C-alpha positions in Angstrom: -0.2 -0.3 0.5 1.1 3.5 -0.5 2.8 5.4 2.6 -0.3 6.9 4.8 -3.0 4.5 3.5 -4.3 2.0 6.8 -5.5 -1.6 5.4 -7.4 -3.4 7.3 -7.2 -7.6 8.5 -10.0 -9.5 9.7 -10.1 -12.7 11.6 -12.5 -15.1 11.8 -15.4 -13.4 12.9 -17.5 -14.9 15.9 -14.5 -16.5 18.0 -14.2 -15.8 21.2 -11.1 -14.6 22.1 -8.6 -12.6 19.9 -4.8 -11.5 19.7 -2.7 -10.1 17.2 1.2 -10.4 17.2 1.1 -6.3 17.7 -0.9 -6.8 20.7 -4.7 -6.2 19.4 -7.8 -8.0 20.5 -10.4 -7.4 18.6 -11.6 -9.0 15.7 -10.4 -6.7 12.8 -7.0 -4.2 13.2 -6.3 -1.5 11.2 -2.3 -0.7 10.4 -0.4 1.8 8.8 3.0 0.2 8.3 4.9 -2.3 7.4 5.4 -5.6 9.1 3.7 -9.3 9.1 0.4 -9.6 10.3 -1.0 -12.8 12.2 -3.9 -13.5 15.1 -4.4 -16.4 17.3 -7.5 -16.9 18.4 -8.2 -18.6 21.6 -11.2 -21.1 22.2 -10.2 -22.1 25.5 -6.9 -22.2 28.0 -5.6 -25.3 25.9 -7.3 -24.9 22.2 -5.2 -22.1 20.5 -5.7 -21.7 16.3 -3.3 -19.4 14.7 -4.1 -17.4 11.6 -1.8 -17.7 8.1 0.2 -14.7 8.3 -0.4 -11.5 6.2 2.7 -9.8 4.9 2.2 -5.7 4.4 5.1 -3.9 2.1 4.7 -0.3 1.0 5.4 1.4 -1.9 8.1 4.7 -2.2 6.7 7.2 -1.8 7.0 9.6 -4.8 9.4 12.0 -5.1 7.6 15.2 -5.8 9.9 18.9 -6.5 8.9 21.9 -8.1 11.5 23.8 -11.2 11.0 27.3 -11.3 11.6 29.3 -14.8 10.7 32.5 -14.2 7.2 32.8 -13.5 6.7 29.0 -15.3 6.7 26.1 -12.3 7.0 22.6 -13.8 6.8 19.1 -12.2 8.6 15.9 -12.7 7.3 12.7 -14.0 4.3 11.3 -12.5 0.6 10.3 -14.1 -1.4 13.0 -11.8 -0.9 16.9 -11.2 -2.9 19.1 -8.7 -1.9 22.9 -8.0 -2.0 24.5 -4.9 -1.9 28.3 -4.0 -1.3 29.3 -0.2 -2.8 25.4 0.1 -6.7 26.0 -1.8 -6.5 23.8 -5.0 -6.3 26.0 -8.6 -9.1 25.0 -10.7 -7.9 23.3 -13.3 -4.4 23.5 -12.5 -4.2 19.4 -13.5 -0.9 19.6 -15.6 2.4 19.0 -15.1 3.4 23.0 -16.2 1.7 26.2 -14.3 2.6 29.6 -15.2 2.1 31.7 -11.6 -0.1 34.7 -12.5 -0.2 36.2 -8.3 1.9 36.2 -5.5 1.8 33.6 -3.5 2.9 29.8 -2.0 3.0 27.3 -4.7 3.2 23.5 -3.8 2.6 20.7 -6.5 0.1 17.2 -5.2 1.4 14.3 -7.3 0.7 11.0 -8.1 2.3 7.9 -9.4 1.7 4.9 -11.5 0.7 3.0 -8.0 -1.7 5.3 -7.2 0.6 7.0 -4.5 0.4 10.4 -4.1 3.1 13.5 -3.0 3.0 16.7 -1.9 6.0 18.9 -2.7 8.0 21.9 -0.2 5.9 25.3 -1.2 7.6 27.7 -3.5 7.2 31.5 -3.0 6.6 33.2 -5.6 7.2 37.2 -5.5 8.1 40.3 -7.6 5.6 39.6 -10.4 4.5 43.1 -10.1 8.5 44.0 -12.0 8.1 40.2 -14.1 5.0 41.2 -15.7 6.6 44.7 -16.5 9.3 43.2 -18.6 6.7 41.5 -20.0 5.0 44.9 -21.2 5.5 46.7 -24.6 4.4 50.4 -25.8 5.1 51.7 -28.7 5.9 54.5 -30.0 6.1 56.6 -27.0 6.3 59.3 -26.9 3.8 59.1 -29.8 2.1 62.1 -32.1 -1.4 59.6 -31.8 -2.3 56.2 -30.3 -0.3 53.8 -28.9 0.3 50.2 -29.7 0.5 47.9 -26.4 1.7 44.6 -26.6 1.3 42.2 -23.2 2.3 38.8 -21.9 -1.0 36.2 -22.6 -1.0 36.3 -18.3 -2.4 39.7 -18.5 -4.6 39.4 -21.0 -8.4 40.2 -19.2 -5.8 43.1 -17.3 -7.8 46.5 -17.1 -6.3 49.0 -18.5 -6.7 52.0 -17.6 -4.9 56.1 -18.2 -5.0 59.2 -16.1 -4.2 62.8 -16.9 -1.5 65.2 -15.0 -5.3 65.9 -12.2 -5.7 62.5 -11.9 -8.7 62.3 -13.9 -9.5 58.8 -15.9 -9.8 59.9 -19.4 -9.5 55.8 -20.5 -10.4 52.8 -19.4 -10.4 49.4 -21.6 -10.1 45.3 -20.5 -7.0 44.2 -22.2 -8.3 41.5 -24.8 -5.4 40.6 -26.7 -1.7 40.0 -26.7 -1.4 43.2 -29.0 -3.9 46.4 -28.9 -4.2 49.9 -29.2 -4.5 52.7 -26.7 -6.2 55.7 -28.1 -8.2 58.9 -26.8 -8.4 62.3 -27.4 -6.0 64.1 -25.8 -3.5 67.0 -25.2 0.0 67.3 -25.5 1.4 66.3 -21.8 2.2 62.8 -19.8 -0.2 60.4 -18.7 0.0 57.6 -16.7 -1.0 54.4 -18.1 -1.9 51.5 -15.2 -2.9 48.0 -15.9 -4.5 46.1 -13.3 -5.1 43.1 -11.9 -7.0 41.6 -8.6 -3.3 40.7 -7.3 -1.3 43.4 -8.8 -0.5 47.2 -10.3 1.6 48.3 -13.2 2.3 51.8 -14.2 3.9 53.5 -17.4 4.0 57.0 -18.1 2.9 57.7 -21.7 4.2 61.0 -23.4 2.0 62.5 -26.4 3.5 65.2 -28.4 
């Protein structure tokens, strides 16, 4: 069986007294460790029946670790994967690879071909603001008209907002594609572009001639 599993062994029911070799005296016993298990049944002081022995062995615990490459997390060989963020399962995250989109503590539970499970040590992902800033391109900047915005796929669905020097919101749009256009009618000057998700905000300056 797998480490951490529990197995139940039962002797023939309905007999007067039982004594398992591990000291338990019930008809059935629950075990969690490897070993040889057998029971003696006492009918009276002079009559003892010895059961056959059952040998329990444990599969080795599958090795589980996370390889981190920038925002990409990868697990080792397994037949099943479940990714967790801050101890909560990430819906749909059942592939060998996961791209982190928010900071936090990531762990991976794997299942091997024996059906045994193991959970990795946590990996702390932080500094995603800077990471995503490196995946944003705005051009031309300065511009005489509009700007082209290119982003990493992780920022699809994020909110793009532009504010003027007084803090007034003058543009707002959800990023729907890796490449999109930022267009608004405004005078020459410096504007602030904020790209927001639920967990972080990336700020860039826009300059219009």
